[in-house]
C-alpha positions as CSV (number, residue, x, y, z in Angstrom):
1,M,107.3,53.1,159.3
2,D,103.5,53.1,158.6
3,S,102.9,55.9,156.1
4,L,99.2,55.9,157.1
5,A,99.9,56.4,160.9
6,P,99.5,60.3,160.8
7,H,96.2,59.9,158.9
8,R,94.9,57.3,161.4
9,L,96.0,59.6,164.3
10,W,94.2,62.6,162.8
11,L,91.0,60.4,162.4
12,A,91.3,59.4,166.1
13,I,91.8,63.0,167.2
14,M,89.0,64.6,165.1
15,P,86.1,63.7,167.4
16,L,87.9,64.8,170.5
17,L,89.0,68.1,168.9
18,F,85.4,68.7,167.6
19,V,84.0,68.3,171.2
20,A,86.6,70.6,172.7
21,L,85.9,73.3,170.2
22,W,82.2,72.9,170.0
23,S,81.7,73.2,173.7
24,T,83.2,76.7,173.7
25,G,80.1,77.9,171.8
26,F,78.0,78.0,175.0
27,I,80.8,79.9,176.8
28,G,81.0,82.3,173.8
29,A,77.3,83.0,174.0
30,K,77.7,83.8,177.8
31,F,80.5,86.3,177.0
32,G,79.0,87.9,173.9
33,L,75.2,88.2,174.5
34,P,75.4,91.1,177.0
35,Y,76.7,93.2,174.1
36,A,74.3,92.3,171.2
37,E,70.9,90.7,170.6
38,P,71.1,87.1,169.6
39,F,70.0,87.3,165.9
40,T,72.1,90.4,165.3
41,F,75.1,88.7,167.1
42,L,74.8,85.6,164.9
43,F,74.3,87.6,161.7
44,I,77.5,89.5,162.3
45,R,79.2,86.2,163.1
46,F,78.1,84.6,159.8
47,A,78.9,87.6,157.7
48,L,82.5,87.7,159.1
49,T,82.7,83.9,158.6
50,L,81.6,84.2,155.0
51,A,84.1,87.0,154.3
52,L,86.9,84.5,155.3
53,L,85.3,81.3,154.0
54,V,84.4,82.4,150.4
55,P,88.0,83.2,149.3
56,L,89.2,80.1,151.2
57,A,86.8,77.9,149.3
58,H,87.9,79.4,146.0
59,W,91.6,79.2,146.6
60,L,91.7,75.7,148.2
61,S,89.0,73.9,146.4
62,G,87.4,75.8,143.5
63,E,84.7,73.1,143.5
64,W,81.1,74.1,144.1
65,P,77.9,72.0,144.5
66,R,76.6,70.7,141.2
67,G,73.0,71.3,140.3
68,P,70.2,73.3,141.8
69,A,68.9,70.3,143.7
70,L,72.1,69.8,145.7
71,W,72.3,73.6,146.4
72,G,68.8,73.4,147.8
73,H,69.5,70.4,150.0
74,I,72.6,72.1,151.3
75,A,70.7,75.3,152.1
76,V,68.1,73.4,154.0
77,S,70.7,71.6,156.0
78,G,72.3,75.0,156.8
79,L,69.0,76.5,157.9
80,L,68.7,73.6,160.4
81,V,72.3,73.0,161.6
82,H,73.2,76.7,161.8
83,G,70.1,78.8,161.7
84,A,67.7,76.8,163.9
85,Y,70.3,75.4,166.2
86,L,72.4,78.4,166.9
87,G,69.5,80.8,166.7
88,G,67.6,78.7,169.2
89,V,70.5,78.3,171.7
90,F,71.5,81.9,171.6
91,Y,67.9,83.2,171.9
92,G,67.2,80.8,174.8
93,I,70.3,81.9,176.7
94,Y,69.4,85.6,175.9
95,L,66.0,85.0,177.5
96,G,67.5,83.8,180.7
97,M,68.2,80.1,180.3
98,P,71.5,79.1,181.9
99,A,74.1,78.0,179.3
100,G,74.6,74.7,181.1
101,L,70.9,73.8,180.9
102,A,70.8,74.8,177.3
103,S,73.6,72.4,176.6
104,L,71.8,69.7,178.6
105,L,68.6,70.0,176.5
106,V,70.5,70.1,173.3
107,G,72.3,67.0,174.7
108,L,69.2,65.0,174.1
109,Q,70.2,65.1,170.4
110,P,71.9,61.6,170.3
111,L,68.8,59.8,171.5
112,L,66.5,61.8,169.1
113,T,69.0,61.3,166.2
114,A,69.4,57.6,166.9
115,G,65.7,57.0,167.1
116,L,65.1,58.7,163.7
117,A,68.2,57.3,162.0
118,G,66.7,53.8,161.6
119,P,63.5,54.7,159.7
120,L,65.1,57.7,157.8
121,L,68.7,56.4,157.0
122,G,68.4,52.6,157.5
123,E,70.9,52.7,160.4
124,R,70.4,50.1,163.0
125,L,71.9,50.3,166.5
126,A,73.0,47.3,168.6
127,M,71.7,46.9,172.1
128,R,75.0,48.1,173.5
129,Q,74.8,51.3,171.6
130,W,71.3,52.0,172.9
131,L,72.8,51.4,176.4
132,G,75.6,53.8,175.6
133,L,73.1,56.5,174.5
134,A,71.2,56.0,177.8
135,L,74.4,56.1,179.8
136,G,75.4,59.3,178.0
137,L,72.1,61.0,178.9
138,A,72.3,59.9,182.5
139,G,75.9,61.2,182.7
140,V,74.9,64.6,181.3
141,I,72.0,64.9,183.8
142,L,74.4,64.1,186.7
143,V,77.0,66.7,185.5
144,L,74.5,69.5,185.5
145,G,72.2,68.2,188.4
146,G,75.2,68.1,190.6
147,K,75.9,71.8,190.1
148,L,72.5,72.8,191.5
149,D,72.1,74.0,195.1
150,P,69.7,72.0,197.4
151,G,66.1,72.9,196.5
152,E,67.1,74.7,193.3
153,S,65.2,73.8,190.1
154,L,66.8,73.5,186.7
155,F,63.8,75.3,185.2
156,Q,63.8,78.5,187.3
157,G,64.6,82.0,186.1
158,F,63.2,81.8,182.6
159,G,59.9,81.4,180.7
160,L,58.4,79.1,178.1
161,G,59.9,81.3,175.4
162,A,63.4,80.3,176.3
163,L,62.5,76.6,176.6
164,G,60.8,76.7,173.3
165,A,63.8,78.3,171.6
166,V,66.2,75.7,172.9
167,L,63.8,72.9,171.8
168,V,63.8,74.4,168.3
169,A,67.6,74.2,168.5
170,L,67.4,70.5,169.5
171,L,65.1,69.7,166.6
172,G,67.3,71.8,164.2
173,I,70.6,70.1,165.0
174,S,69.0,66.6,165.1
175,G,67.1,67.1,161.8
176,G,70.0,68.9,160.2
177,T,72.4,66.0,161.0
178,L,70.0,63.4,159.5
179,Y,69.1,65.6,156.5
180,Q,72.7,66.3,155.6
181,K,73.6,62.6,155.9
182,R,70.8,61.6,153.6
183,Y,70.9,64.3,151.0
184,C,74.2,66.2,151.1
185,T,76.9,63.5,151.2
186,G,78.2,64.6,147.8
187,M,78.7,68.2,148.8
188,P,82.2,69.8,148.6
189,L,83.2,70.5,152.2
190,L,84.3,74.2,152.0
191,S,81.9,75.5,149.3
192,G,79.0,73.5,150.8
193,T,79.6,75.1,154.2
194,V,79.5,78.5,152.4
195,V,76.1,77.7,151.0
196,Q,74.9,76.6,154.5
197,Y,76.1,79.9,156.1
198,L,74.5,81.9,153.3
199,A,71.2,80.3,154.0
200,A,71.5,80.7,157.8
201,A,72.7,84.3,157.6
202,T,69.7,85.2,155.5
203,L,67.3,83.6,158.0
204,L,69.0,85.3,161.0
205,G,69.4,88.6,159.3
206,L,65.7,88.6,158.6
207,G,65.1,87.8,162.2
208,A,67.3,90.7,163.3
209,L,65.4,93.1,161.0
210,L,62.0,92.0,162.2
211,F,62.4,91.4,165.9
212,E,65.5,93.3,167.2
213,E,66.8,96.8,167.6
214,R,70.2,95.7,166.1
215,D,72.2,97.7,168.6
216,V,75.7,96.5,169.3
217,E,77.9,97.6,172.1
218,W,81.4,97.2,170.7
219,S,84.0,96.3,173.3
220,A,87.3,94.3,173.5
221,T,85.4,91.4,175.1
222,F,82.8,91.3,172.4
223,A,85.4,91.6,169.6
224,M,87.5,88.8,171.1
225,T,84.4,86.6,171.6
226,L,83.3,87.3,168.0
227,G,86.7,86.4,166.7
228,W,86.8,83.2,168.6
229,L,83.4,82.2,167.4
230,V,84.1,83.0,163.8
231,L,87.6,81.3,163.6
232,V,87.2,78.5,166.0
233,L,83.5,77.6,165.9
234,S,82.1,78.7,162.6
235,I,85.1,77.6,160.5
236,S,87.2,75.0,162.3
237,A,84.6,73.2,164.4
238,I,82.0,73.2,161.6
239,L,84.3,71.8,159.0
240,L,85.2,69.1,161.5
241,L,81.5,68.3,162.0
242,M,80.8,68.2,158.3
243,A,83.7,65.8,157.8
244,L,82.5,63.6,160.6
245,I,79.0,63.5,159.2
246,K,80.3,62.6,155.8
247,R,82.5,59.7,157.0
248,G,80.4,58.2,159.8
249,E,76.9,57.1,160.8
250,A,74.7,59.9,162.0
251,S,74.0,58.3,165.3
252,R,77.7,57.9,166.1
253,V,78.4,61.5,165.2
254,A,75.5,62.6,167.3
255,S,76.7,60.7,170.3
256,L,79.7,63.1,170.5
257,F,77.3,65.8,171.6
258,Y,76.9,63.9,175.0
259,L,80.4,65.1,175.7
260,V,79.7,68.7,175.2
261,P,77.9,69.5,178.5
262,P,80.6,67.9,180.6
263,V,83.3,69.7,178.7
264,T,81.3,73.0,179.0
265,A,81.0,72.4,182.7
266,L,84.8,72.0,183.0
267,Q,85.3,75.2,181.0
268,A,82.8,77.1,183.2
269,W,84.7,75.8,186.3
270,W,88.0,77.1,184.9
271,L,86.7,80.4,183.5
272,F,83.9,81.4,185.9
273,D,84.8,79.4,189.0
274,E,81.5,77.5,188.8
275,A,81.2,74.6,191.2
276,L,82.1,71.1,190.0
277,P,81.2,68.6,192.7
278,P,82.1,64.9,192.8
279,V,78.7,63.9,191.4
280,S,79.4,66.0,188.3
281,L,82.8,64.3,187.9
282,L,81.0,61.0,188.1
283,G,78.6,62.1,185.5
284,M,81.4,63.0,183.1
285,A,82.9,59.5,183.5
286,I,79.5,57.9,182.8
287,A,78.9,60.1,179.7
288,I,82.3,59.2,178.3
289,A,81.7,55.5,178.9
290,G,78.4,55.9,177.1
291,V,80.0,57.5,174.0
292,V,82.6,54.9,173.9
293,L,79.9,52.2,173.8
294,V,78.2,53.9,170.9
295,V,81.3,54.7,168.8
296,R,83.1,51.4,169.3
297,T,80.2,49.0,168.9
298,P,79.6,47.9,165.3
299,P,76.0,48.9,164.3
300,A,73.5,46.1,164.1
301,T,72.5,45.2,160.6
302,A,69.4,43.6,159.1
303,D,71.6,40.6,158.1
304,R,72.7,40.0,161.6
305,R,69.2,40.2,162.9
306,R,68.1,37.5,160.5
307,T,70.8,35.0,161.5
């Protein structure tokens, strides 16, 4: 019996599990934001996460980042991946942007990351991978476009503030993925994530103090939503993301985000009885095909181009 089989199975399951968990974040925002302002909501989430993650990092690892330079790089990646991304998404949804549209706009990340990974990280994509990225984007648009009523616009019901917030989120998750891949590959997984959350909590706590009333309506729904976001998103899914970034090309990891809007649409159909027409199902199939092209195609290298 192959002793490495369980390890290989886990490596194969990791990306799928990450997508399934990550997509619930948009649903969690929809459930929780009626009870708390976005920065206050996220600060509470990060504070609870740190209360669990700090002792976990001490007991299971005990290893902390070495040197002030690595601490600084990890903090910057945390400001981008957690502070800018989550702050932008939650604030955009709070200002009226539908969760599905927020996931669509953030779903542009794979193209943005792939375009920047070459000059910043030296990664090169094969033509089939660029085709896969384009297919993924087309699939995401079909998924969400198919959910609109005739004559309905994606960009109705909210202002430029919501759009700007989600664009900040897009830049944050794209830049954070690239920054972490370049400068933080040596970070210990658990304690490095603690440093990231400390930086993000500081930023969002300052935002809550300056711009919000900090009122929270505690209810069973809010408490359960907060518990899910802390345990499943802020700990389980983030640790999976950090592990994926550490072991794979940034562009391949980013391509997984194309699967988030389709999975979010499925969850909204199940939880909120939102429509899921045939064109959306077709879009899901196209998005999955695009991700498969990106993940399974060996990246083009400079040596190959010279031959």
